[in-house]
N, C-alpha and C positions, 0 to 999 in steps of 0.2 A: 612410624617407629621402626627402627632397624637395629638388630642385634647381630654382631659378628663373632664367630667362634673359629678357632683353629690356629695352628702354627704354620710357619713357612720356613724355607731354607734360611740359614743365617745370612745376613747381608754380606759377610766376608766370603761366602761361597760363590763359586761360579753359578749363575742362574738365580742367586738370592735376590739381587735387586730387581731382576725381571719378574720374579714371582710376586714380590711385594707390589710392584707397579700394577700388575694384572689384578691382584686382590683389591687394591685401592680403586682401580677403575671399575671393577665389577660392583663394589659397594656403592659407588657414585651412580652407576647406571640403574641399580635397583632402587635407590632413593629417588631418582628422577622419574622412573617409570611406574613406581608403585608407591607414590607419596602418601596415600591414605590407608595403606595396609600395614599390618604387623608382619615384619619380614625377619626371617632367621637365615643368615648366610653362614655356611660352613665351608671352610677351606679343608679339603679332604687329605692334605698331606699329613701323614702319620696320625690320622684320626680314626678312633674306634676304641672299643672297650679293652682291647688287648694292649694299648699303649699306656705308658705311665707318665705321660707329660701333663696330665691334669685337664686336657681339653675335653675329653669325654665326660668327666665329672662336671665340668662347667656347663657343658651343653645340656645337662639335665637339671640345672640349678635354678632355672628361671620360674617365676611365679605368674606367668601370663600365657595365654594361648597365642599361636601365630597363624596368620592366614596362609603364608607362603614359606616354603623351604627352598633355598637355593644351594645346591651342592656344586662347589667349584673344584674341579680337578685340573690342576695346572701342569705338574711335572711327573709325579710318581703314579704308580698304580693306585686305584682306590681300594683301600683295605677295610672299608666299612662293611661289616657283615649285614646281610639282609635282615636278620633278626634284630640287630641293633638299630637299623633304620626304622623298623616297625615300632620299636620302643619310642623313638623320638616322635614319629608321626602320631601315635596314640596319645602320648603325654601332652602334646600341645595342640591336638585336634587340627592338624594341618590339612588344609584343603587342596593345595596345589604344590607340586614339586617340579622344580626346574633344574635340569642337569646341564651344567655349563662346562665347556672345555673338552677334556679328553674322555668324552663319553661317546663311544661309537654309535652312530645312528641317531643321536639326539638332534633335535631342531637347533640346539644351541651349541653344537659341536664345533670345536676348532682344535688344531694341532699345535701345541706349544713348540715342540722341537722344530717343526717346519717353519713356524712363524719367526723364530729368532735366528734361524739359520742364515738368512740373507745378510744379517748384520754381524754375526759372530763367526761364521765359517769363512775361512780364507777364500778369496776369489781366484782359485787356481786356474792357470791357463791350461789349454788342452795339452800343450807340450809337457807340462808338469805331471799330468796324471794318465795320459794315454798309455796303453799297454805297449811296451817296447819289445818285450820278448817273454813268452810264457814259460819262464823258468819253473814257476809253480802253477799247478792247476787252480789252486784256490787260496783264499785267506780267511781265517777264522779267528778273530780277536775276541777273547773272553776275559773279563776282569774278575768279577765276583764269582766264586766257585759254586754257583747254583747247581742243583742236582742234575738238571738236564744237560748242563755243560760238562760236568764230570762224565756223565754217561756217554755223550757223543764223542768225547775225547778218547774214552776207552774203546769205543766201537772203531774209531779210526785207527787206533793203535793195533787193535786185533786184526783188522783187515789190511794192515800194512800200508795205510794211506797217509799217515802223518808226514812221511818224507816227501810227499807231493804237495804239501801246503805250508803256508806261513801260519802257525798256530800259537796262540798264547792261552794260558789258563792261570788265573791268579792264585795266590796262596790263601790260607784261611784268615789271614789278618788277625790272628790270635783269637778268633771266634770259633765256637763249636758248631760247625756246619754239618747238618744231616747226621746227628748223633755220632760224630767222629768218624764218618766214612773216610777211609784212607784213599788218597789220590796223589798223583805226581804233578805238581805245578810245572808250567812251561813259561819261562820268562824270556822275552826278546830284549836284548840290550837296546837302550836308547842311543840315538846318534848324536846327542848333545847339541842339537840344533835349537833355534829359538822356539820351534813348535813342539819340542819334547817336554812334556809336563812331568812333574814330580810323581814318583811311584805311589806314594800314599801307603795305605795299610796293606794292600794286596799284592805288592810287588810288580804290578802292571800299571803303566801310566793311566792316570785318571783323566783321559783326554776326551772331552765332550764335543769338541768342534773340529779338530784337524784330522787328516788322514794318517798321521804318524810319519814314519819313515817313507819318504817318497821313493827311495831306491827299492824298497820292498813292494810298495804299491804298484810301481810300473811293471813289475815282473810277475804279477799274478793275473789270472784270467777271471775267475768266478769269486764273487764276494758272498760269504755265508753270513747272513745277518742273524746273529745270536741275540734274540730279544730277551728282555727282562721277564716278560710274562710268556710262558710256554704253553700251558694247557688250553685247548680250544674251548673249554667250557667257561673259562674266565674271560672278563672283558678284554677286548682287543686293545693293545697299547703299541703305538708306532712311535719309536724314539729316534734319536739322532743317528743310531746305527744304520737305519734305512737311508737317511739323507746323505750319509757319508758315501755309500755306494752310488747314490744318484749324482752327487756333484763330482765324484771321482770316476765317472764314465765306466761303471762296471755292471755287467749282468749280475743277478743275485738270485739266491734261493733263501727262504726264510727258515731258520731253525727256531720255530716258534709257532704261533697260531696260524694255521693254513688259511684262515679267512683274510689274512693280510693281503694276499694277492688280489682278491676281489675289491678290497678297500682301496688299494692303489689304483686299479683300473677305474673305479668309480670316481676317483679324484683326478683323472686325466693322465695317469702315467702308464707307460708300457711295462708289461711283464714279459718274461722270456721263456716261459715253460713250453712254448711250442717247439723249442729246439731239442727238448727231451720229452716229447709228447707221449712216449710209451711208458713214462714213469708217472704215476698218479700223485704228483706232489701236492695237489690241492685237496686230496681226499684221504690220503694215508698219513700215518704218523711221521712227524718231521725227522726222527732218527733215521728211518728207512729211506726217506727221500734224500737225505744228505749223502749217505754212502752210495746209494744207487746212482745218483747223478754223477758223483765223482768217478765211480767205476766206468760209467759211460763215457765221460769226458777223456778218460785215459786213452780211448781208442779214436779220438777225433783230431782233426786238424784245427787246433785252437786259434791259430793266426787267421785262417780263413773265416772261421765262425765269428771271431771278433770283428772282422771287417764287415761281415754281413749284418752284425748287430749295431754297428757304429751309428747309423742314422737314428735308430731308436734311442741309443744311449745319449746322443747329442740332444735329441728332443727332450728326454727326461730331465737333463740338466737345465735346459731353458725353462721347462715347465715348472721346475722346482722354484725358481725365483718368482714366477707368476703366482704359484700356489702360496708361497710365503707371504706375499702381499695380500692375498685373499684372506689368509688366516688372521693377519693383523687387523684387517678391516672387520672381520667377524667378531674378533675379541673386543674391539672398540665400539661396536654397534650391535650388541647382543640381541636386543629386543626389536630391531627394525625388521 
């Protein structure tokens, strides 16, 4: 017996069809591998007591126990509180929990954004993305104005570093972010190319797969990966933002969970913190890491540093396509 709970992205959204395919595949694999058990599968997208979509209420409405609980995290962060999970476990006397997908360190972990990248991200040539001239030290694309993004933008403004980068920060989209904290959005005009996506609610292109304006990409040195999940005590989430830097042949620092660097190395990728080894980017707060690295890079020969990095950058790009195939295999063969 199998019971499935949870919603997913609408099929009209980018990633919607992919999420549904993964959910259906997971349900089939659970059925095939646990045919004699009572199984509860929960897709964690927008799932928890804080959401008003009815899925939490439905998850507590069943009149049977379950042997196994399968938590499937495909795209978004897991918003399910630990105390809510305990309610489900106790109500249904669940014996075994399987965490599938975007769960760092799980036996059943795979990375959605890496998996679909080989099919949805353009296959840029090296000539399209290689740094031609470091007109800008860095690029920092930020769409939704999460608090950590507002804070780093203000730090860069205060330290007079905004002029050295290509920076965006989306508008509120009509929502009340952070109790109405005032901030100044930064909007970069689209180039009206086929790769430029509609702006959506936040004034910044909702571009999940491309590098955006290649004229800007070619003229920056360092990519600052502004992740959705910032705090190091929250579950690690590696999204398309990291893979854009990888396919775009750019060194990066993470404005997010510092554990991301070790995660990348554990999955066969090169990191670049040895070039600024005097700055403890993997142990200190990401805000400090960002401005300290940028201040250091202002004193460096970026053209020569880029040439020194280029073999590792090329390796990372090639490794990405291998990694993407590996993630797809793991998704389609969860319990092998």
